C-alpha positions as CSV (number, residue, x, y, z in Angstrom):
1,X,36.4,-32.0,4.5
2,X,39.2,-30.7,6.5
3,X,37.7,-29.6,9.2
4,X,39.4,-26.4,9.5
5,X,40.1,-24.5,13.0
6,X,38.8,-20.7,13.1
7,X,37.2,-17.6,11.5
8,X,40.4,-17.3,9.2
9,X,41.4,-20.8,10.0
10,X,44.2,-19.0,12.0
11,X,44.3,-17.6,15.4
12,X,41.3,-15.1,14.9
13,X,38.7,-14.2,17.5
14,X,35.9,-12.0,16.1
15,X,34.7,-9.8,19.2
16,X,31.2,-9.2,20.6
17,X,31.1,-5.7,19.1
18,X,32.0,-7.0,16.0
19,X,32.5,-22.4,6.3
20,X,35.7,-33.2,-0.9
21,X,38.3,-30.2,-4.3
22,X,40.0,-26.5,-5.3
23,X,37.5,-23.5,-3.9
24,X,36.2,-21.1,-6.0
25,X,37.5,-17.3,-6.5
26,X,34.3,-14.9,-4.9
27,X,32.8,-14.0,-1.8
28,X,35.9,-13.5,-0.4
29,X,35.3,-11.5,2.4
30,X,31.1,-10.0,1.3
31,X,27.9,-11.4,1.2
32,X,27.6,-10.8,-2.7
33,X,28.9,-13.4,-5.0
34,X,31.1,-10.3,-6.8
35,X,34.8,-10.4,-5.0
36,X,37.5,-12.4,-5.7
37,X,39.6,-14.6,-3.8
38,X,42.8,-16.1,-4.7
39,X,44.2,-19.6,-4.6
40,X,46.7,-22.2,-5.9
41,X,44.8,-21.5,-9.5
42,X,44.4,-18.5,-11.4
43,X,41.4,-16.8,-11.8
44,X,40.0,-17.5,-15.0
45,X,40.1,-21.6,-14.2
46,X,38.9,-20.7,-10.9
47,X,35.7,-19.0,-12.0
48,X,34.4,-21.5,-15.0
49,X,36.6,-24.0,-16.0
50,X,37.9,-25.4,-13.0
51,X,34.3,-25.9,-11.3
52,X,32.9,-27.2,-14.4
53,X,36.1,-29.9,-14.6
54,X,35.2,-31.4,-11.3
55,X,31.4,-31.2,-11.2
56,X,32.3,-33.6,-14.2
57,X,35.0,-35.3,-12.9
58,X,34.8,-36.0,-9.4
59,X,30.9,-38.2,-9.5
60,X,32.9,-40.6,-11.6
61,X,35.7,-40.9,-9.5
62,X,33.5,-41.5,-6.5
63,X,32.3,-44.2,-8.6
64,X,35.5,-45.7,-9.7
65,X,37.0,-45.6,-5.9
66,X,34.1,-47.6,-4.6
67,X,33.9,-49.9,-7.5
68,X,37.5,-50.5,-7.0
69,X,37.9,-51.6,-3.5
70,X,34.5,-53.7,-3.7
71,X,34.3,-55.3,-7.0
72,X,38.1,-55.1,-8.5
73,X,41.0,-56.1,-6.7
74,X,41.6,-52.5,-5.8
75,X,43.4,-50.9,-9.0
76,X,42.4,-47.8,-9.5
77,X,43.8,-47.7,-13.7
78,X,42.1,-51.3,-14.5
79,X,38.6,-50.0,-13.0
80,X,38.8,-46.6,-14.8
81,X,39.5,-48.2,-18.1
82,X,36.7,-50.9,-17.4
83,X,34.0,-48.2,-16.8
84,X,35.3,-46.1,-20.4
85,X,35.0,-49.6,-21.8
86,X,31.1,-49.9,-20.3
87,X,30.4,-46.1,-21.0
88,X,31.5,-47.3,-25.0
89,X,29.0,-50.4,-24.8
90,X,26.2,-49.2,-23.0
91,X,26.1,-45.3,-23.1
92,X,27.5,-43.0,-20.4
93,X,24.5,-42.5,-18.6
94,X,23.8,-46.4,-18.2
95,X,26.9,-46.9,-17.2
96,X,27.4,-44.6,-14.6
97,X,24.1,-45.0,-13.0
98,X,23.4,-48.8,-13.2
99,X,24.4,-49.1,-9.2
100,X,22.2,-45.8,-8.4
101,X,18.3,-47.5,-8.1
102,X,19.2,-50.8,-6.0
103,X,16.4,-50.6,-3.4
104,X,18.5,-51.9,-0.3
105,X,21.0,-48.9,-1.3
106,X,18.1,-46.0,-1.1
107,X,16.5,-47.8,2.5
108,X,19.9,-47.5,3.9
109,X,20.5,-43.8,2.7
110,X,16.7,-42.7,3.8
111,X,16.9,-44.3,7.1
112,X,20.3,-43.1,7.6
113,X,19.5,-39.3,6.9
114,X,16.1,-39.7,8.7
115,X,17.8,-40.5,11.9
116,X,20.3,-38.1,11.7
117,X,17.8,-35.3,11.1
118,X,15.7,-36.5,14.0
119,X,18.6,-36.3,16.5
120,X,19.8,-32.9,15.1
121,X,16.4,-31.7,16.3
122,X,15.6,-33.6,19.3
123,X,18.8,-34.4,21.0
124,X,19.1,-31.6,23.8
125,X,22.1,-29.2,23.6
126,X,23.2,-26.2,24.5
127,X,21.6,-22.8,22.2
128,X,24.6,-20.7,20.7
129,X,25.4,-17.9,18.2
130,X,27.6,-18.6,15.6
131,X,29.9,-16.1,13.9
132,X,28.6,-12.5,12.3
133,X,28.0,-13.2,8.6
134,X,29.7,-10.6,6.0
135,X,26.0,-9.2,5.9
136,X,25.9,-8.9,9.6
137,X,23.9,-12.1,10.6
138,X,23.6,-14.6,13.7
139,X,23.1,-17.8,12.4
140,X,22.0,-19.9,15.8
141,X,23.4,-23.6,16.4
142,X,22.3,-26.2,18.9
143,X,25.4,-28.2,20.6
144,X,24.4,-31.4,20.6
145,X,26.7,-32.9,17.8
146,X,28.7,-35.0,20.3
147,X,25.6,-37.0,21.9
148,X,24.1,-37.4,18.3
149,X,27.5,-39.1,17.2
150,X,27.1,-41.7,20.4
151,X,23.6,-42.3,19.8
152,X,24.2,-42.9,16.3
153,X,27.0,-45.3,17.2
154,X,25.0,-46.9,19.6
155,X,21.8,-47.4,17.3
156,X,24.6,-49.3,14.6
157,X,25.9,-51.5,17.1
158,X,22.4,-52.7,18.3
159,X,21.3,-53.0,14.6
160,X,23.9,-55.2,14.1
161,X,23.6,-57.0,17.6
162,X,19.9,-57.6,17.0
163,X,20.6,-58.7,13.6
164,X,18.5,-56.1,11.7
165,X,21.1,-55.9,9.4
166,X,25.1,-57.0,9.2
167,X,27.9,-55.1,10.4
168,X,29.5,-55.1,6.9
169,X,26.6,-53.7,5.3
170,X,28.4,-50.5,4.1
171,X,30.4,-52.8,2.4
172,X,28.3,-54.9,0.6
173,X,26.3,-51.6,-0.8
174,X,29.4,-49.7,-1.3
175,X,29.5,-49.1,-4.7
176,X,25.3,-48.7,-4.8
177,X,25.4,-46.8,-1.7
178,X,28.2,-44.1,-3.8
179,X,26.2,-44.0,-6.7
180,X,22.3,-43.3,-5.2
181,X,24.2,-40.6,-3.1
182,X,25.9,-39.3,-6.3
183,X,22.0,-38.8,-7.9
184,X,21.1,-37.5,-4.7
185,X,23.3,-34.8,-4.2
186,X,23.4,-33.5,-7.4
187,X,19.6,-33.1,-7.3
188,X,19.9,-31.8,-3.8
189,X,22.6,-28.7,-4.5
190,X,20.0,-28.2,-7.8
191,X,17.8,-27.5,-5.4
192,X,19.8,-25.6,-3.3
193,X,20.7,-23.5,-6.1
194,X,17.0,-22.3,-6.4
195,X,16.1,-21.6,-3.2
196,X,19.0,-19.4,-2.6
197,X,18.2,-17.6,-5.5
198,X,14.4,-17.5,-4.9
199,X,13.5,-17.9,-1.2
200,X,17.0,-17.5,0.7
201,X,17.0,-18.0,4.4
202,X,19.3,-14.9,4.8
203,X,20.7,-11.7,2.9
204,X,23.8,-14.0,2.6
205,X,22.9,-14.6,-0.8
206,X,23.0,-14.2,-4.2
207,X,23.6,-15.1,-7.6
208,X,27.0,-14.6,-9.4
209,X,25.6,-14.5,-13.1
210,X,27.9,-17.5,-13.9
211,X,25.3,-20.4,-13.7
212,X,28.2,-23.0,-13.2
213,X,30.0,-21.2,-10.6
214,X,26.8,-20.4,-8.9
215,X,25.8,-24.5,-9.0
216,X,29.5,-25.2,-7.8
217,X,30.0,-22.3,-5.2
218,X,26.0,-22.2,-4.2
219,X,23.8,-19.1,-3.9
220,X,23.3,-18.8,0.1
221,X,25.7,-18.9,2.9
222,X,23.5,-20.1,5.9
223,X,20.4,-22.1,4.0
224,X,17.7,-23.6,6.3
225,X,14.7,-26.0,5.3
226,X,12.2,-26.6,7.9
227,X,14.3,-25.4,10.5
228,X,17.1,-27.6,9.5
229,X,20.9,-26.1,9.5
230,X,21.7,-27.9,5.7
231,X,25.6,-27.4,6.3
232,X,24.9,-28.5,9.6
233,X,23.4,-31.5,8.5
234,X,25.8,-32.0,5.1
235,X,29.0,-31.8,6.7
236,X,28.4,-32.8,10.3
237,X,25.9,-35.2,10.8
238,X,25.9,-36.8,7.6
239,X,29.5,-36.2,6.0
240,X,31.8,-36.8,9.5
241,X,29.4,-39.4,11.2
242,X,28.6,-41.1,8.2
243,X,32.5,-40.8,7.7
244,X,33.3,-43.2,11.3
245,X,30.3,-45.2,10.7
246,X,31.2,-46.4,7.3
247,X,35.1,-47.1,8.9
248,X,33.2,-49.3,11.7
249,X,31.4,-50.9,9.0
250,X,34.7,-51.7,6.9
251,X,36.3,-53.4,9.5
252,X,32.9,-55.3,10.6
253,X,33.1,-56.7,6.8
254,X,36.7,-57.8,7.3
255,X,35.9,-59.6,10.6
256,X,33.1,-61.4,9.0
257,X,34.8,-62.1,5.8
258,X,37.9,-63.5,7.4
259,X,36.6,-64.2,11.1
260,X,39.5,-61.8,12.5
261,X,40.5,-58.3,12.3
262,X,44.0,-57.3,11.1
263,X,46.0,-54.4,13.2
264,X,46.3,-52.5,10.0
265,X,42.4,-52.3,9.9
266,X,42.3,-51.6,13.6
267,X,44.5,-48.8,13.7
268,X,42.8,-46.9,10.5
269,X,39.5,-47.6,11.7
270,X,39.9,-46.8,14.9
271,X,42.1,-43.7,14.5
272,X,39.8,-41.9,12.3
273,X,36.9,-42.6,14.9
274,X,38.9,-41.2,17.7
275,X,39.6,-38.2,15.8
276,X,36.0,-38.1,14.3
277,X,34.7,-38.3,18.0
278,X,37.2,-35.0,18.6
279,X,35.6,-33.4,16.0
280,X,32.1,-33.9,17.3
281,X,33.2,-32.3,20.8
282,X,34.7,-29.8,19.1
283,X,31.6,-28.8,16.3
284,X,31.3,-25.5,18.1
285,X,34.6,-24.5,16.7
286,X,34.2,-26.0,13.4
287,X,31.1,-23.5,13.2
288,X,33.9,-20.4,12.9
289,X,35.6,-21.9,9.7
290,X,36.0,-21.5,6.5
291,X,33.9,-24.2,5.5
292,X,30.5,-22.6,7.3
293,X,31.8,-18.6,7.6
294,X,33.0,-18.2,4.1
295,X,31.8,-21.5,2.0
296,X,28.7,-21.3,0.7
297,X,26.0,-24.5,0.2
298,X,26.6,-25.6,-3.4
299,X,28.0,-28.6,-5.3
300,X,31.7,-27.8,-3.3
301,X,30.4,-28.2,0.5
302,X,27.1,-30.5,0.0
303,X,27.8,-32.7,-2.8
304,X,31.3,-33.4,-1.3
305,X,30.0,-33.8,2.4
306,X,27.4,-36.4,0.5
307,X,29.5,-37.9,-1.9
308,X,33.6,-37.5,-1.7
309,X,33.9,-37.6,2.2
310,X,31.8,-41.2,1.9
311,X,33.7,-42.6,-1.1
312,X,37.2,-40.9,-0.8
313,X,37.6,-40.2,2.7
314,X,37.1,-43.8,3.6
315,X,38.8,-45.4,0.8
316,X,41.8,-46.3,2.3
317,X,39.8,-48.4,5.2
318,X,37.6,-50.1,2.5
319,X,40.9,-50.9,0.8
320,X,42.0,-53.0,3.3
321,X,38.9,-55.4,3.7
322,X,40.2,-57.5,0.8
323,X,43.4,-56.8,1.2
324,X,44.4,-57.5,5.3
325,X,47.4,-57.5,6.8
326,X,49.1,-57.4,10.2
327,X,51.6,-55.4,11.1
328,X,54.9,-56.6,13.7
329,X,53.4,-55.5,17.2
330,X,56.0,-53.0,17.5
331,X,55.7,-51.2,15.0
332,X,51.9,-51.6,15.2
333,X,52.0,-49.5,18.3
334,X,54.7,-46.9,17.1
335,X,52.0,-46.3,14.5
336,X,49.1,-46.2,16.8
337,X,50.9,-43.6,19.4
338,X,51.5,-41.3,16.7
339,X,48.1,-41.4,15.6
340,X,47.0,-40.8,18.9
341,X,49.7,-38.0,19.4
342,X,48.8,-35.9,15.9
343,X,45.1,-36.3,17.0
344,X,45.4,-35.1,20.8
345,X,48.1,-31.9,19.1
346,X,45.6,-31.2,16.2
347,X,42.8,-30.8,19.3
348,X,45.2,-28.7,21.7
349,X,45.6,-26.4,18.8
350,X,41.9,-25.8,18.5
351,X,41.4,-26.1,22.5
352,X,44.0,-23.2,22.7
353,X,42.2,-20.9,20.3
354,X,39.0,-21.9,21.5
355,X,39.6,-20.6,25.0
356,X,41.6,-17.6,23.5
357,X,38.0,-16.7,21.9
358,X,35.6,-17.6,24.8
359,X,37.6,-15.5,27.4
360,X,38.2,-12.4,25.1
361,X,41.8,-13.0,25.0
362,X,42.6,-13.1,28.9
363,X,43.7,-16.3,29.1
364,X,47.0,-17.9,29.8
365,X,48.9,-19.6,26.9
366,X,51.5,-21.8,27.8
367,X,52.3,-20.1,30.5
368,X,52.0,-16.7,29.7
369,X,49.6,-14.0,29.1
370,X,48.0,-14.5,25.4
371,X,49.6,-11.9,22.9
372,X,47.4,-11.1,19.9
373,X,46.9,-8.0,17.7
374,X,43.6,-6.5,17.5
375,X,42.3,-5.5,13.4
376,X,39.3,-4.2,12.7
377,X,37.2,-5.1,9.4
378,X,33.9,-4.1,8.0
379,X,31.1,-5.8,7.1
380,X,29.1,-5.8,4.1
381,X,26.2,-3.9,5.8
382,X,28.6,-0.9,6.7
383,X,29.2,-1.8,10.1
384,X,32.6,-1.7,11.6
385,X,33.7,-4.5,13.8
386,X,37.1,-6.0,15.5
387,X,38.9,-9.5,15.6
388,X,41.7,-10.4,18.2
389,X,44.7,-12.0,16.4
390,X,46.7,-14.8,18.2
391,X,50.4,-15.0,17.6
392,X,51.6,-16.9,20.7
393,X,51.3,-20.7,22.0
394,X,50.9,-23.0,18.9
395,X,49.4,-20.4,16.8
396,X,52.6,-18.5,17.0
397,X,54.3,-21.3,15.2
398,X,52.7,-21.2,11.8
399,X,49.2,-19.8,11.0
400,X,47.8,-22.6,10.0
401,X,49.4,-25.0,12.8
402,X,46.0,-26.9,12.6
403,X,46.4,-28.1,9.1
404,X,49.8,-29.5,10.3
405,X,48.7,-31.8,12.8
406,X,45.7,-32.6,10.7
407,X,48.0,-33.7,7.6
408,X,50.1,-35.7,10.6
409,X,47.1,-37.8,12.0
410,X,45.6,-38.2,8.3
411,X,48.9,-40.0,7.3
412,X,48.7,-42.1,10.0
413,X,45.5,-43.9,9.6
414,X,45.3,-43.2,5.6
415,X,49.1,-44.0,4.9
416,X,48.6,-47.6,7.2
417,X,47.3,-49.6,4.6
418,X,49.6,-48.3,1.6
419,X,51.1,-50.7,-1.1
420,X,53.7,-50.0,-3.6
421,X,51.2,-51.9,-6.2
422,X,48.1,-49.8,-5.9
423,X,47.4,-46.0,-6.3
424,X,43.7,-46.2,-4.1
425,X,45.5,-45.8,-0.5
426,X,47.7,-43.0,-1.3
427,X,44.7,-41.2,-2.8
428,X,43.2,-39.3,-0.1
429,X,46.4,-37.9,1.6
430,X,47.4,-36.7,-1.7
431,X,44.2,-34.8,-2.1
432,X,44.2,-33.8,1.3
433,X,47.6,-32.4,1.0
434,X,46.4,-30.0,-2.0
435,X,43.1,-29.2,-0.5
436,X,44.5,-28.1,2.7
437,X,47.4,-26.3,0.9
438,X,44.7,-24.3,-1.3
439,X,42.4,-23.6,1.8
440,X,45.7,-21.6,3.5
441,X,46.3,-19.7,0.2
442,X,42.5,-18.3,-0.2
443,X,42.3,-17.7,3.4
444,X,45.5,-16.1,3.5
445,X,44.4,-13.6,0.8
446,X,40.7,-13.4,2.3
447,X,41.9,-12.3,5.9
448,X,44.5,-10.3,3.9
449,X,41.6,-8.4,2.2
450,X,39.5,-8.2,5.5
451,X,42.3,-6.9,7.7
452,X,44.8,-4.9,5.3
453,X,47.8,-3.9,6.7
454,X,47.3,-5.3,10.3
455,X,47.3,-8.8,8.8
456,X,50.7,-8.2,7.0
457,X,51.6,-7.1,10.8
458,X,50.1,-10.7,12.0
459,X,52.1,-12.5,9.3
460,X,55.6,-10.8,10.1
461,X,54.8,-12.1,14.0
462,X,53.8,-15.6,12.6
463,X,56.0,-15.9,9.2
464,X,55.5,-19.8,8.2
465,X,52.1,-20.7,7.1
466,X,52.1,-24.6,7.4
467,X,55.2,-26.2,8.6
468,X,56.9,-24.2,11.5
469,X,60.4,-23.0,11.1
470,X,59.9,-24.5,7.1
471,X,56.6,-23.0,5.1
């Protein structure tokens, strides 16, 4: 889950007249599941073999990660070998699901989901239109994400204060939570598959004829159940809010275990809580990203936010519970300041593009009038629309400059616990680098299909994709 930024994750603004893994090959700029996209892997792999490999491997990987940091010493390979030995001895199903039916884990999941659904529905917030979909639909959202984030933390600390649960409860039940979420998410994605096929919420839905691909990619762009937006719940309220709460619980677990909090844990957890606060403040902008506008609600997005984010995106912080160490104060200060600066720059990039969008291009960027290209495109309903492609300020440095600062921020909080004898602390950053590189490639291809020659002209003005002056 990268948070992304922008319709095309570039400096793009659609006028009023006018989306854990590798992404699949279809639904690039169309409301139908029959167009191709591009990415790091060829079409044949992205259509069936890639999705099938991910569906079968990532649930096991999530389980191995959760067991490695809680039941083992943090060694990924050793824990993978132990699980394979269990499979030979007890059978695959029993080995993978042995932690999946713990009553306390299901109580935690049920309580957390219930609270988030209630907050989504009843916390106040301004109603606003989301971006126009390929089929011409406009989803409606409520801007109450940051308020829900603050209340979630308040409820967590009240629960700890009144001894309803221990602060480190998420670490205590981490393997059980991940195994249980695996079961829930796999079934939930199957239900979403059926809903999109037979009871879609909008015309941005349909089947490709490939069941493996449709389960992985999803059959519906904007599914809603009883008025709740599925992707807002899975991506934002469960995935992103849960990410921050898990890191906080892991910090509590280290304190409860050792009677003190190491500065490495403090840096890692604090930076992620700050980063995710930024995300929740900026959620309105997230509704204009590739995650929401392009990626359908299937295994890739929904299983990813329900299981992959809680297991992988927090693993470096969970690792620190049993591997605590303190940096020298000057090194700790440098790491903290680098992380805060990276988060701020990531925010400023998004803020710049959001202001450009809100004021229809009539804004100052770094003291000068914003410069942009006007590009036209046609949605599946045959209507023509226009977008403005910003190429000054941050968005003149690289087309995915937001990804660069996101990688810097991720480096600051995930490489803090990096240990030369263990692979797990490096896992998240390596994954995120591959994910964002793949997103950059497929988003570039999608925009080229959407805007044609205008996108080529935009690329001439902003020649670098990810790292200014380098790539």
